N, C-alpha and C positions, 0 to 999 in steps of 0.2 A: 301350535296356535293356528286357528283356521284362517283361510284366506278366501277372498271373493274377487271376481273380475266383473267390472261394470263396463259395458260397451254402449256408448251413446253416438247416434248418427242423425244428422239433420239434413242430409243430402248435399251439404257443402263441405263438411268435415267429419271425420271420425275421431272421437275422443275415448280413450280407454284408461281406466284407473284400476290399480291393484290395491285392494283393501286388506291390510295385514293387521289383525288384532284391533280393528276399529280405526286404524290410521291409514291414510293414503300414503303408500310407500313407493309406488311407481306411477308414472303418468306418461301417456303417449298421445300424440296428436298428429294427424295427417290430413292435409287438404287435397282435394282432387287435383288442383292445379300444381301442387308441390309434392306429389308422392315420391317417396324414396325409391332409388334404384339399387340400393345395396343388396347384394345377393344375386342380382340379375346376371345372366351369362349372355355375352354378345359375340357374334362373328364379325370381326372388324378388319381394317386394313391399316398398315403402318403408313402414317402421313409424313413424319419427319423424325429422323434419328439425330440425337444431340450428344455427341461424344463428350463434350465439355461438362455435361451434367450426368453422363452415364444414364440417359433416359430417352424416352421417345413419346411422341404423340400418336394416338390411335383413333381413327375415325370409327366410332361404333354406332353412328346414327343419331346421336344426341346433338343438342344445339352447340355444345362445346366439346372439343376433342378430349378424349380421356388421356391421362398421364400414367406412364408406367416407368418405374425405376428398375435398374438392373437387378436389385435385390428382391424385386417382386416376381422374378422368374422361378419356377418350381425347381429348376436344376442348379440354381445359384444360391450359395449360402448367404445368410443375412449380413455377416461381417465381411463384406466383399472388399478386396484391396482397391482403394480409390485411385491408385496410381496406374492401374491396368485398364485398358480400353476393352471391356467385355461386351458392351452393348452393340458395337459394330460387328462382332462375330456372331451375335444372336439374331440381329434384325437388319433388314434393309428396306428401303422405301418401296411401297406397293405390296409388301408381304402380307399374306393372310395370317390372322392371329385370333385364336379363341381366348377370350379373357372374361374375368368375373369382377364386378365392381365390389370393392370392400370399403370405399369411402365416398359418400355423396359429394356432388359439387357443392362447395361451401364458399360463399362470397364470389370472388372473381376466378377461383380455381376450378378447373374441370374435375370430373370424377377420377378417383384413383383406382387403378385396376391391377389385377394379378393373373398369372397363368396357373397359379396353384388353386385350382377349382375345388370347392368344397360345398356339399349340399347337406344341410342338417335335417334329420328327422327327429323323432321324439327322444330316442335314446342313443342314436348313432349318427355319425357324420361320415358321408361318403366322400372319398378322395380319389377321383378318376385318374389323376396324373401320378398317383403313387400306389399302384396295385399291390405292391409288396408290403405296404404299411399296415400295421396293427398297433394301435396306441390307446392309452387310457388317460382320461382327464387328470391333470395334476391335482385337482381338488378332491379326488378319491384317494385317500391317504392310507387306508387299511391295506396292508400288504397281501393278506389272504384274499380279500375281495378283488384286488387288482389281478392276482394270479387266476382267480376263478373266471373273471370277465375275459381275460386274454384267452383262456382255454375255450370258452364258449364262442368267441369271435373266430378263432382258428377253425372250429368245426363248421360254423355256418358259412364261412367265406372260403373254405378250402378249395373248391372247384371253380372259383370265380377269378378271372384274370382281368376284369374290367375296372375294378376299383378297390382301394384299401379302405380301412375303417378306423375311426376313432370313437371310443366310448365316451359319451357326454357325462357330465356330473349326474344327470338324472338317471343314468344307468345303474347307479349304486344299488346293489342288492336286488336288481331286477332279474327275474328268472328267464331261462332260455326261450320259452315259447313267445314271450313278448318281444325279446330281442330279435328273434327270427321273423316275427310279424313285421317289425321295423325294417329288417334287411330286405324282405320281399317287396315292401313298398318302394325302397330305394332302388332295387334292381329294375322294377317296372319303370320307374321314373327315368333312370339312366338310359334305358333302351330307347325311350322317346326322345331324350335329349341328343343322344348319339345320332339318331336318324335325322334330326333337324340340322345338326352340324354338317352332315353330308349333303343335304338337299337345299338348304336355305341360301339365298343370295347374300352378297356383301354390300353394305353392312346390314345386319339384322339382329333382332332379339331372338335368342335361342331358348332361353329359359327365364321365366319371370318368377321372382320370389313370391311367396304367399302374400295375400292381403294383410294389412296391419292386424285385423281381428284374428285371423288364422295364425299369424306369427306369434302373437302373444299367447294364444291358447296352446299352441304347440310347445312353447318354451316354459309355460308355467302350470301346465295341467299335471299336478301331482296329487298324492293322497291328502295333502294339507288343503288343497283347493276344494271347497265344498259346493260352490255355486258360481255359475256364469249368468249374469243378468243382462239382457239386451233389450233396448227400447225400439229397435227397428225390426219389423216382422220379417223383412227380406233377409237381413243379416242373421237374425235368430235362426231361420231355417237353414241357412248356409253353415253356420257354426254347429248346429245340431247334427247335420249330416256329416260334417267334418269330424266331429267327436266320435260319432258312431263308427266311422271307418278307421279313424286314426288312433283312438283310445277307447276301444269298445268296452274295456273292463272298468273304466272310471266310474265310481259309484255316485258321483255328484249329479247335479241337475242343471240343464240349460234352460233358463226361464225367460219367457217373453214378458217384459214389463209393460203394463197398460195403465199404470196409475195416473192420476190427474196432476200430481206434482212432477216436475222434471226429475229424471232418474238420479242425477248427481246430487240434487237437493235432498231427495229422499234418504240418501245414504250419507249425508253431511260431508260430501266430498267437494262440493262447489266452492265453498269458502277457502278450503285448502288450496285448490287449484288457482283461484284468483290471486292468492298470496305469492304464487310462483313468480309473477312479474314484478313484485315489489322488491326494491333494493334492501329494505329493512325487514328482518324476521325477528319477532319477539320470542324470547325464551320464557319458560314457565317461571323461572326464578326471579324474573324482573330484568335480566340482562337482555342483550340483543345482538344480532349479527347484521353486518352491512355488506352486501354483495356488490362488487364493482366489476362488470364484465367488459373487456376490451379485446382488441385484435390479438395481442400477444399472450395475454394470460387473464386469469380471474383472481381478484384478491378478495379475501373475506376478513373483515375486521370484527374482532370479538370485544364487546363492551359490557361492563357490569351494569350499566343503566341504573335502574332504581334499586338493584340488589346491593345492600351494604354489608351483608353477612352478620356474624355474631361474635366470632373469635378474633380473627386477625386478618390483615390484608392478604397474607399468603393463603389462608383458608378460603377467603372470598374468591380470590383468583382461581384457586384449584377447583372449587365447586362450579363456578361459572364455566371454566374451560372444559370440565368433564361433561356437562350438559351440552355445551357448544359442539364438542367432538361428535356426539350422537346426531345432533340436528344438522351439522354440516354434511355428514355422510348421506343423510336422507335427502337434503336439498340438492346435492350434486346429482342424485338419481332423478329426482322430480324435475329439475331444470334441464337435465341432460347436458350438463356443463362438461366439456372435455379440454384436453390440452394441459397446460401448466396451471396449477392452482396454488396460491400462497395464502395460508391462514395466519393472521396476526393474532395469536392467542395473547391473553393478558400475561405479563411477565411473572414467572414463578422462579423462586430461588431453590426450592427443594428438588433434587434430581429424581427422587422417587415419585413426586407429583408429575413431573414431566414424563416419566416412564409410563405412568398409568394413563395419562391423557393420550399419549402415542398409541398405547395398546388398545384403548377404547375406540380410537379412530380406526385402527386397522381392523378390529373385530366387526365394526359396523360397515366398513367398506367391503368386507368379505362377502356381504350379502348382495353386493352389486354384480350384475351380470356382465358389465363392462370391465375390462382389465384396468386395475388401478395399482398404483405403486406409491407407498408412503416413504419418503426419503428421510424423514426425521427433522428435528429442530436444527436450524442454522445457528451461527454464532450470535445472530441478532434476535434469537427466540422466535423466528418465523418457521412455520411448518410447511415443508414442500411436498406437494402431491402431484402426481400425473394421472390422468384418466383418459383412456382411449376414446376418441371421438370419431364416429362413423357417419353421423347425421347432424344436421344443424340443431342448435339448442332451441328450447321452446321459445325464448324471447325473439330470436331471429325469425322463427316460423310465423309468429302471430303479430309481430311489430315491424314498423318501418321507421326510418329516421324522421324526426320532426322537420317539417318544411320551413320552420322559423329559425330554429337553432342549428339545423343540419346535423343533428346527432351529437352535439357537444353537451347537451343537457342543461345549457344555460341560455337565457334570453336577455 
C-alpha cells in the first residue's frame, strides 16, 4: 500500500502527517519554542550524585539538569542489583560526562540521558561505545536474512574500531552498496562528533539530531513511500537535498505544494488531526472510544454507542471490540500517548473472541515505531498496554490547563 508524507510549516510550527492508504496513520508536531532534544549528544558535568536513588544529575546546558540512572550506563546491565551502590563507583561531582538524551523533559522532570550513545542512519545505527557490537533488529525474523546482514556488516566494519553497528528494520533485504553508503555517512559523522568532544567546552551541545522533517524522511523513506509534499519552499529545498544525499536511489518525488487550499485540507488530513484532541472518537460501526489522559496512565473506554448488532450481545461486543482494537492502535500513534494504557473493552464471554481482539491489537501495534507491549486481559477484562514515551504527547504540546478549572475539566 502506497504512502505519502505531508510537511506543513507556517514559521511557528512544523506539522507532518504520514498518509497510509488514504488514512492519516502518524502525526508529528514541533514548535520552535518547544523543539525536542531527543537524540542530541552533550558534553556535561556531574552536579550531584544520589546513592539513595542510584542516579545523578548532569548539567548539560539546558534549563533543567538531566537525570541519569545507573542502568543508563553502557557498562551496566539493565537488571542492576538495587542493593549495591554502583553509582558512586561510576561518578563523582564535577566529573566530565558525554551523554545522549533519550527522553525529553516532560512536565517537571528534566531530560533523561544515557552514556550508551547511538546515532541512526537510514539502515544502520552507529554505537560508538560498543565497537565490538554487530546486531540485527529483532523485527527482522528471517534467519537467512539475519545471517546475510551480519556477514555484510562484518565486511564493511572489519577495519573500524570506532563504533559498532545495529541493522535497522529498514535494512531487511537491502544490498551491500546501500549499506556501505550508509556506513560511510556514519563514519564521516562520527569523526566530526569525536573532534567536537575533544575541543568543546563544558557544558555544550556536541551533536544535534536532524530536524523533524529530516528525521521523519530518514525513518520512513522506503519503496512504499511514493511522494513527499512540502508547502514551504525553504524546507522543500532542504528535504530535496537531503534525499539526494541520503537516499539517492529512492524513485519517489519531493514536491513543492503551491495550491490555494491548505496542504492538509487538500489531502483530507486536517479533520483527522483536529480529532486528535477530542476525548471521544467515533467508530464506523456506530460505537465510540473515550480517551482520558492523566499523569499516571491513559484509559480508553470502548462503547457500543448506536451500534446494536444483529445476532447477540456477545456478537455485538466482539465486532465493536475488533474495530476498536484497530482504532486504538492508530490513535496511540497519532496522539503519541506513552506510558501505561488501560483499554476497557466491552465484556466478552467467549475466550476465542478475546484471543482475536488481543491478536488484532498486537498486529496493529506492530506497525508502531515506538516500542509497545500488550500484556493481555486482566481478571476484570481490562487490556493492559505499555508504550515507550520519549517526547510529550500532542495534547501537552498544543494545549495548556484551563485558567478557570485549572485542568480538572470541570467548572
